[in-house]
N, C-alpha and C positions, 0 to 999 in steps of 0.2 A: 504494500500500500504506500502511495506517495505521502511525503511528509504533510503536504497541505491537506490531503484527504483525512489523514489521521488527526490533524489538529481540528479540522471542522467537526469530525466525529466527537472529539473530546468536548469541544465547546457546546455542541448540541445537547449534551447530557444534563446541562444545568439551566433551568428556566430563569434563574436570577440574573444571568448575563444580559446586558443591554448592548446590542451591537447594531449600529445603523451606519451604512456607508454614506459619505457626503463628499463634496468636491472642494470645500473650503479648507485650504491648508496654508498656514503661515510659512511653513518650511517645506515647499514642494521638493521632492527628491528628483534630482537629475540622474543620479547613478549611485548605486551602492555596491561596494566591493569590500573585500577583506585585505588587510595588510598581512605581513609575515607573522605578526604576533596573534593574528586571528581577530583583530579589532575591526569593526565595521567602519568604512569610510564613506562619508556623505559629501557630495558636491552640491552646493547650494549658492546660487548667485555669485559664482566664481570663488566661493569659499570652500576650503577643504576642512571638513570637520571630522575629527577622530572620536569614535565612541568607544572609550576604553572600558574594560571589564573591571571597574574599581568599586568595591563595596564601601559604602559610607558608614564606618563603624560608629560615628557619632549619633546616627539615627537608628542604631540596632534595636530590635525589639527586646522587651523584658520577658524572658521565657517563663518567669514566675507569675506573670499577670495575664489576665484575659484582656486583650487589647483589640481595638478596631484600627487597623493600619491602612492608611490611604497611600497608594503608590502612584506616582505620576510617571508613565512611560512603560509600555509593554515590550519595547524592542530589546531592552537589556534583560534578557531572560536569565542570564547567569546571576545578576544581582538579585532578581526576584527569587530565584531558587535558593539563594543564601538566606533571604528573609524568611522563607517558608521553613527552612531548616532550623533557624534560631528562634522562631516565635513559639509561644505556647500552643499546644494542640487545640486549645479552646479559643484561640484568637482567630480573627477574620482578616483577610487581606482583600482590599478593594483596589483593583488596578484600573487606573483612568488613562485612556489614550485618546486625546482629541485629534491627533494627526492621522488621517485616513491612510496616507502612504506608509506611515510607520506600522500601522496595524496590518495592512496588506503584506508588507515585507515580513513581519513577524509570523504571519499565518503561513507563508510559503517557505520561510528559511529558518525559523526557530522551532525548537522542541517545546511545545506548549503543554506538555504532560502535567505541569503544575496545576492546571485547571481540572485535573481529575479529582482534586480535593473539593468537596462542597464548600469549604471555608475560603476558597479563592474565587473571587467574583470579578468579572470584567465589565467595564464601561468603555465602549469604543464608539464615540459619537461627538458631535459638536458640543462644546461646553454650555451652549444655550439650553440644552436639555438635561444638564447634570442635576439641577434641582428636582426635576421630575423623577429621575432615577433614584435620587436620595430619598425623596418622599416615599417611594415604593419600598425600598429596603429598610427604612426606619419605621415602617409600619409592621415589621416583623420583630422577632426577639433581639435584633440588632439595636433596637431602642435602648436595651439595657447596657449597651456599650458606650453610650454617648459621652460619658465622663472619662472614658479611657481611650481617647483618640490620639493616634500618633501619625505623623507624616513622614514619608520617605520619597525623595526625588532621585530618580535614576540619573546616570551620568550626563546624558544629553541635556536634560532640562536644568539640572543644577549648574551646568557649565555654560550653556548657550541660550537658555530661555528662562531666566529667573522671573521675568514678568508673568509667565504662564504659571509658575509655581505660586506666586502671590495671588493670582486670580483664582486658582483652584482652592487655596486655603480660605480665601474670602467667601467663595460660594458655599463651601462646606460649613463654615462657621455660621453663615446666615441661615442655612437650612436647619442646622442643629438648634439655633436659637428659636426658629419658627416652630419646629417640632416640639421642643421643650415647652414653649408657650401653649401649644395645642393640648398637651397632656398635663398642663400645670394647674388645673383647677384644684382648689383645696378640698379636703374631705368634707368640710362643712358645706361648701358650695354644691358638691355632688349630692349630699344628703338633702339639701334644700330643694334641689331639682327632683329628687325622688319623692319628697313630701308633696310637691305640687303635682307630680305625675299621679300619685295615689288619690289626691283630692279630686283630680280631673278625670279619674278612670271612668266615672259614670257617663262622661260625654262621648266616650268612644262609641257607645251604642247609637249616638245621634249622628256620628260622622259618616260621610260617604266612604265606601270601601275603596281605599286608595289603589288597590290592585286592579279594580275595574276601570280606573282612570288611566292606566298604562296605555300610552300611545293613542289616547282618545282624541287628540288634536294633532295627529301625525301630519307633518309638513305644512302646518298652519303657522304663519308668522306670529311670534309673540313679542310684545314690547315689555321689557322689564324696566319699570320706572323707579329709579332711586331719587334721592333728594339732594344731589350735589348741586353746587351753585350754577353750573352750566345749563341746568334744566330750564332756566328762565328763557333761554333763546329758542327752546323747542316746544313750548306749551302750545302755541298757535298751530304749528305743524301737526302736533299730536291730535288736536281737535279734528283735523281733516281725515285722519285714518282710524279714528276710535272704533268704527264698526267693521274695519277691515283687518283687524288683528286682535289677538288675545291680549288684553291689557292687564298686567300683573304689577301691582304697586306695593311699595313698602309702606308700613303704617305711617311713617313720618310725613309722607306726601299725599296720603289718601284724601284728606279733607280738602287740600288745595285743589286736587284734581276734580273733586265733586263740585267745588265752588266754581270751577271753570267750565262745568258742564261735561266733563270727561268722567263717566262712571266707570271705575275700575271693575273688571270682571272678578278679580281676586285681590284681597288685601292680605299681606303676609306680615306676621309678627314672630318674634323669637324671645324677647326679653321677659324674664320672670318677675321683675319688680313691679310694684304697684304703680310706679310712674307711667309705665306703658299703658295701663288702664286709664289713669287719670288724664293723660295728655291726648290720647288717641281714640278712646272709646267711651269714656264716661260722659253721659248726657249727649251722646251723638247717635243719630239714627242714620245709618248708611242705607242706601237704596236696596230694595229687595233683590235686585239683580246681582248684588255683590256678595261673594262668598269668602269666608274667612279661611285662610290656610295657616296653620300653626301647629307646632309640636305640643305634646301634653304638658310640657313644663310651664306653659303660659300662666299668667296670673289668673286664678280661677274665675273671677267675676267677668272676665272678657267672654269666656265660653257661656257663662250663665246668662248674660244679657244680650249677646249678639242675636239679632232677629233672623238673619238669613241662614243659608246653608253653612255648615262647617265641614272642613276637611282636616283631619288629624293624621298626618303621615308619621310613620316611625322614622327614627333617625338611622341612616345607613351606617352599617359597620360599628354601631355603638351597642355595647353589651347589654345595657339595661333594657333597650328596646327589643333586642333579639330575645331576651329573657321574657318580656311581656308577650311577644308573639308566640313563643313556645308554650308558655303556661296556659294561655287562653286559646291555643289552637288556631291562631289567625294565620291563614295560609295565603300564598301568593306574594307578589312583589308589592309590599305596602310601604317600602322605605324610599326615602329620597336623600340626596346629599344636602344636608342642612347647613353645614359650615358654622360660621361664627356671627353672622349678621342677618337681618331680615332680608337684605338684598340677596344673600346666599340662599335663603329659603325660597325666594321668588325664582331664582335661577334654577335651583334644584327641582322645583316643581315644574318649570317650563320644560326642563329636560325629561322629566318623568312622563309628561303628557305627550311627548313626541314632537313638540313645537319646533319648527325650523323655517327660516333662521330664527335664532334667539337674538333679539336686538336690545342692546343696553343703552339707556339714556339716563342722564343725571348721575352716572357712575364715575364721578370725578376721582375719588380716592386721593384727593390732594386739595390744597387750599385754592381758593379762587384767585382772581386778579389782585385782590387785596388780602393781606396776610390773615386778617381776622374772618374772612369770608369762608364759611364751612358748609353752608346749606343754601338751597334755593329759597327765594322769597315765598311767603305764605305758609311757613311752618312755625312750630313753636319757638324756633330759634330767632324769630323776629322779635320776640319778647326779650329784651336785654337782661331782665332779672333772671329768667329761666336759662338763658344762654350762659350767664355767669355761674349758674348753679352746676352746669355740666361743661366746664371749660376744657379746651384741648390743651393739656398741660405737658404733653410729651415734646421732647426736643425735635425740631423739624429735621428731616433728612431730604436729600435731593435724589430724584429718580428721573428717568427719561419720561418726557411728557408726550401727550397725544400728538403734538406737532413737531416732535423731535428735539424740543428745547427742554432742559431740565426744569422740573417743577418741585415745589416743596410739599412734602407729605409727612406722615408720622409713621412710627413703627407699626401701630395697629392697622392703619389704612394700607400700609405696604403688605402686611400679612394677609389682609383681605384680598389684595390684588393677586398675590401668589396662589391663594385658594382658587380663584377664577381660572388662572392659567393651568393649574393641575387638572381641574375638572374638564376644561375644554380639551386639553390634550388627551386625557384618558378616554373621554367619550367620543373623540374625533368629531366634535360638534361644529356645526356651521353657526358661528357667532359673529355678529356685527357690532362693533363699538361705534355708536352714533352719538356719543356723549359730546364730541367736538370740544374737548378740553380735558383738563386733569391729567392723570397718569396714563401712560401707554399700557395696554393690556396685551401681552403677547398671545399669538395664535388666534387673534381676531382680525376681521377685515374692518377697515375704517371707511365709513360712508357717512354722509350727512343724513339726517332723518328724511329730508326731502328726496334724496336719492333712494333711500329705502322704500319710501312711499311709492315712487314711480316704478321700482323694479319688483317689489314683492306684495304691495298692498293695493292692488288695482280693483279688487272685487270684495263685496261683503262676505263675511263668514257666517256660518250658522250660529244663531244666538246661543250663548254659552248655557243659559238656563235650560234650554231645550235638551241639550246634551246631558246636563246634570240630573234632569228629571228621570232619566233612564238608568241612573247609577244607584244601586242599592246601598243601604248602610252596612256596617260591619255586622256579620251574623253572630251577635253576642247574646248570651242568656244571662240575665242578672243573677239568678239563683246559682247557676254553675260557676259564675265568676266568684261568688262568695265562697263556694266550696273550695275552689282552687286557691284563693288567697289564704284560707284557713290552713290548707295543706302546706303552703309555703311558710306560714308563720310557725307551724310545728317543726318544719324542717330546720329553719334558722334557729329556733330555740334550742334544739338538740345540738346543732353545730356550735352554738355559743358555749355550751358546757365543755365541749371538746377543746376549743381554743383556750378557754380559761384554765383547764387542766394543764395544757402544754405550757402556758405562760408561767404557771406556778413552778413547773419542773425546771424551766430554763432560769427563772429568777433564783432558784435554790442552788444552782451550780456554783461550786467554789473553785476558783482558779487562782493558783498561787505561783509566784516567781520560782519557788523551790520545787514545784512539781517535776517529777521525772518524766522522761519521754513516754513511758508506759501510761502514766496518769494523764498526760496530755492527749494521748490517743483515745483513752476512755472518754475524756471530755469531748473530743471531736466527734466521737460516735453518738454521744448524747445530743450534741448540737445538730447532728445530721438528721435526728428524728423530727426536726422542724421542716425538713424538705417537703414532706407530703402536704404540709399546711400551706406552703407557698404554692404548690401545684394545685391544691384545692381552690385557692383564691383565683389562680389563673384560669381554672376550668369552670368556675361558677360565674356566669356572665354578669349577674347583678353585683356580686361581691367584687369582681374584678373592676367593674366600672366605678364603684364607690370607693374602692381602696387603691385605685390606680396611682395617685400621687405617692403614697407611702410604699407601694409595691415597687415602683420604678426607682425611687430614691434608695430603697433597701438593696436592690440589685446594683445600682451605681456604687453604693458603699462597699458591698461585698466584692464586686469586681475590681475595686481599687486596692484590695488587699493582696499582697503577694501570697502565693500558695505555699507557705512555709509554716511548719508546725512550730508555733512559739506561743508563749504566754500572751504577748501583746496582740497577736492576730486572733487568738481564741477569745480573749477578753473583748476585743472590738466586735468580733462575730456575735458574741453574747449580747452586747449592747444593741446591735442592729436587730437581732431577733426579738429582744424585749420590746423595742420600739414598734416593730412590725406586729407582734402579737397583741400588744396593748391597743394599738389602733384598730386591729381586727376585731377584738372583743367589743370595743366601743361601737364600731360601725355595725356589727351584727346585732348588738343590742338595740341600736337606733332603728335598724330595719324591722326588727320584731315589734318595736313600739309603734312605728308608722303603720305597719300592717294591722296591728291590733286596733289602733285608732280608726283606721278605715273600716274594719269589720264592726266595731262598736257603733260607728255612725250609721252604717247600713242597717243594723238591728233596730 
């Protein structure tokens, strides 16, 4: 078998690899050959570059720790082979190669058997897509390695392209920060969400079955209306096409649209605080044609008082909602990508109903022409007192703007933008950014709303209410729901006793400096008895969701320890376990109380 065929066979065995060919190369190869010492020689723009097989010992892995090692450059196979040899068997190696010519050469001329290990993963693509790849792999157990990251730059990049090294480090650190923020909700915040979910559980029976809405508006244009300052220029144009597209509005702008005679087909909300109810729903009567789309976590009075139809989707890939679907036997695709904002809810809903193209307006994700301008006119932010109550306090950062000129944004808005980009790329969606201002959103087409109208919105669509009338509610039985919740309460009550017992055992462990190696081994075995409790939390979707912050920080702390049998490491391991088990006992107790309150209210 030829070397290239063998390499292709090896790479095809791991679905975690990300390999895309592209033509953009900063260092196009004119010719590659080997010198007498076996070094690769590159001719580039009249330069002769020698790629020496020199291992950088200053960046050598720590074989005693579980690390996530990012390597720039696949062509230096010998250096990479030395990394694999010296790293821990539990470490992971992520090899990044943005140069298509280098990857092609390695594929045909280098022995890539290193990729037979599932712990060695390749990214071979333009760096513009690196954050998408990282988002994918950080959604696995590699999330637990985020505090143990190391970088290694192969000879070519550290000698001839330091700028690329800096760019890669920056991209990885930005994505790590984004993913850490995504999973960073506190335990109390998660439990507050669970309390709201249980208070609102009765409204599920009133909600349209989201699985029946899947692709119900396939290839119908949808306008997702956010409240960014650039919306002001598009209001009049939106009036002209209001009957020719699905109008999905965020709660902040809903009243303004109604005042303008633009009745949104759907209003989307996400925030659980009372302020969402106070500012956008209290004492407001939205037209009967308008349907509310929101997750269960919403402030309960909104569901209670909303007069129109309601749609309660579950949250895609979130344990608590998968748990709800499983215990109540809710079948079908009832989840949408909800993200972090009401605009994300609107976008995820548009994707679920099959709308295409999805058109974004008012989605600035940046400050307006004036530094203090954050929202369109006609919202609560017109009220100076309220605007001061919710100030934008984050330090501004610069990103590429809609028109190619840098604009000022915040870390929060920038993370919102990244979410859009990941969703668009993953779903291969046809998305048009007609915001005409703000931050640039990659993977979208940029058209004015007038151009969108002419190209996609030339005819009226079927009234949304007529479609919804044929959609049934969730097939839920209140009596059976109560039986299921009682079963779950009993399950978690028993579980709490088991965690309490393990916490007492770990707390009682005595570890002393004078302990012999035999004593330390005995202690390690007793500490290892907590492993099934970690696994139980990971396997129980409701527990994992509510304990996610402490679970992740526990693994970060454990992975930071060298795998050496010592008093210091065992004592630190004990501290980590006590913190994890204490939090687990508390959370399980709160889950039992919340379920009990729900059952008592139903009685």
